[in-house]
C-alpha positions as a Python dict, from the first residue, in 0.01 Angstrom:
ca = {
    (1, 'X'): (0, 0, 0),
    (2, 'X'): (125, 346, -81),
    (3, 'X'): (110, 665, 119),
    (4, 'X'): (103, 914, -169),
    (5, 'X'): (79, 1282, -84),
    (6, 'X'): (-221, 1495, -171),
    (7, 'X'): (-187, 1680, -501),
    (8, 'X'): (-112, 2053, -478),
    (9, 'X'): (-409, 2286, -425),
    (10, 'X'): (-380, 2429, -777),
    (11, 'X'): (-410, 2082, -930),
    (12, 'X'): (-712, 2005, -714),
    (13, 'X'): (-878, 2335, -809),
    (14, 'X'): (-819, 2265, -1179),
    (15, 'X'): (-972, 1918, -1150),
    (16, 'X'): (-1271, 2059, -960),
    (17, 'X'): (-1323, 2308, -1243),
    (18, 'X'): (-1270, 2042, -1514),
    (19, 'X'): (-1381, 1708, -1367),
    (20, 'X'): (-1385, 1524, -1702),
    (21, 'X'): (-1017, 1605, -1751),
    (22, 'X'): (-951, 1468, -1403),
    (23, 'X'): (-1133, 1146, -1489),
    (24, 'X'): (-941, 1114, -1817),
    (25, 'X'): (-612, 1175, -1635),
    (26, 'X'): (-694, 900, -1386),
    (27, 'X'): (-777, 657, -1668),
    (28, 'X'): (-447, 732, -1842),
    (29, 'X'): (-260, 671, -1518),
    (30, 'X'): (-442, 346, -1452),
    (31, 'X'): (-377, 216, -1804),
    (32, 'X'): (-5, 289, -1768),
    (33, 'X'): (14, 83, -1451),
    (34, 'X'): (-107, -232, -1628),
    (35, 'X'): (199, -447, -1680),
    (36, 'X'): (484, -631, -1513),
    (37, 'X'): (672, -331, -1368),
    (38, 'X'): (644, -273, -994),
    (39, 'X'): (521, 58, -858),
    (40, 'X'): (866, 188, -759),
    (41, 'X'): (1012, 116, -1102),
    (42, 'X'): (717, 288, -1270),
    (43, 'X'): (763, 592, -1045),
    (44, 'X'): (1136, 620, -1125),
    (45, 'X'): (1066, 585, -1499),
    (46, 'X'): (804, 859, -1478),
    (47, 'X'): (1059, 1077, -1298),
    (48, 'X'): (1309, 1013, -1578),
    (49, 'X'): (1052, 1106, -1842),
    (50, 'X'): (965, 1426, -1653),
    (51, 'X'): (1334, 1515, -1631),
    (52, 'X'): (1387, 1443, -2001),
    (53, 'X'): (1089, 1661, -2091),
    (54, 'X'): (1219, 1933, -1855),
    (55, 'X'): (881, 1956, -1680),
    (56, 'X'): (952, 2105, -1339),
    (57, 'X'): (602, 2045, -1205),
    (58, 'X'): (607, 1681, -1316),
    (59, 'X'): (951, 1637, -1155),
    (60, 'X'): (814, 1781, -830),
    (61, 'X'): (511, 1550, -845),
    (62, 'X'): (730, 1247, -915),
    (63, 'X'): (961, 1328, -624),
    (64, 'X'): (665, 1372, -387),
    (65, 'X'): (517, 1042, -501),
    (66, 'X'): (855, 865, -480),
    (67, 'X'): (889, 983, -120),
    (68, 'X'): (536, 857, -50),
    (69, 'X'): (640, 515, -180),
    (70, 'X'): (948, 515, 43),
    (71, 'X'): (1193, 535, -248),
    (72, 'X'): (1535, 638, -121),
    (73, 'X'): (1646, 993, -205),
    (74, 'X'): (1967, 844, -345),
    (75, 'X'): (1764, 650, -603),
    (76, 'X'): (1582, 966, -705),
    (77, 'X'): (1913, 1151, -743),
    (78, 'X'): (2054, 860, -945),
    (79, 'X'): (1776, 910, -1201),
    (80, 'X'): (1898, 1268, -1247),
    (81, 'X'): (2254, 1144, -1294),
    (82, 'X'): (2139, 885, -1549),
    (83, 'X'): (1953, 1156, -1741),
    (84, 'X'): (2261, 1378, -1764),
    (85, 'X'): (2404, 1183, -2058),
    (86, 'X'): (2087, 1243, -2257),
    (87, 'X'): (1977, 1593, -2153),
    (88, 'X'): (2322, 1742, -2091),
    (89, 'X'): (2481, 1885, -1781),
    (90, 'X'): (2286, 2215, -1770),
    (91, 'X'): (1955, 2028, -1790),
    (92, 'X'): (2067, 1776, -1530),
    (93, 'X'): (2170, 2053, -1291),
    (94, 'X'): (1830, 2220, -1338),
    (95, 'X'): (1654, 1889, -1269),
    (96, 'X'): (1879, 1829, -969),
    (97, 'X'): (1771, 2165, -826),
    (98, 'X'): (1404, 2072, -874),
    (99, 'X'): (1458, 1735, -706),
    (100, 'X'): (1648, 1883, -413),
    (101, 'X'): (1368, 2129, -344),
    (102, 'X'): (1159, 1836, -223),
    (103, 'X'): (1409, 1586, -86),
    (104, 'X'): (1486, 1574, 284),
    (105, 'X'): (1799, 1779, 357),
    (106, 'X'): (1778, 1940, 13),
    (107, 'X'): (1865, 2301, -41),
    (108, 'X'): (1507, 2398, -134),
}
């Protein structure tokens, strides 16, 4: 069982205003979870995709959810290091700053 954090207030307000989009988003998420990968692996992959797409909000959400799953901060930071070879050092440093804003003992 997971202990995922509540979404940010802005996300909740958007979904309240557009409930059909919220339902569609939930269906997309559910469909992506169908398969052999465990929940932690899926979460780390989603973090990597968010980093590669340079989506700060998605990185924040993935880090919050990773923490809720009990994924070690070192594993989250390793995803950033893995991404560096693809997105380049400046992008990796930006992603690292986004990750550290939410990790325990981060600089955020």
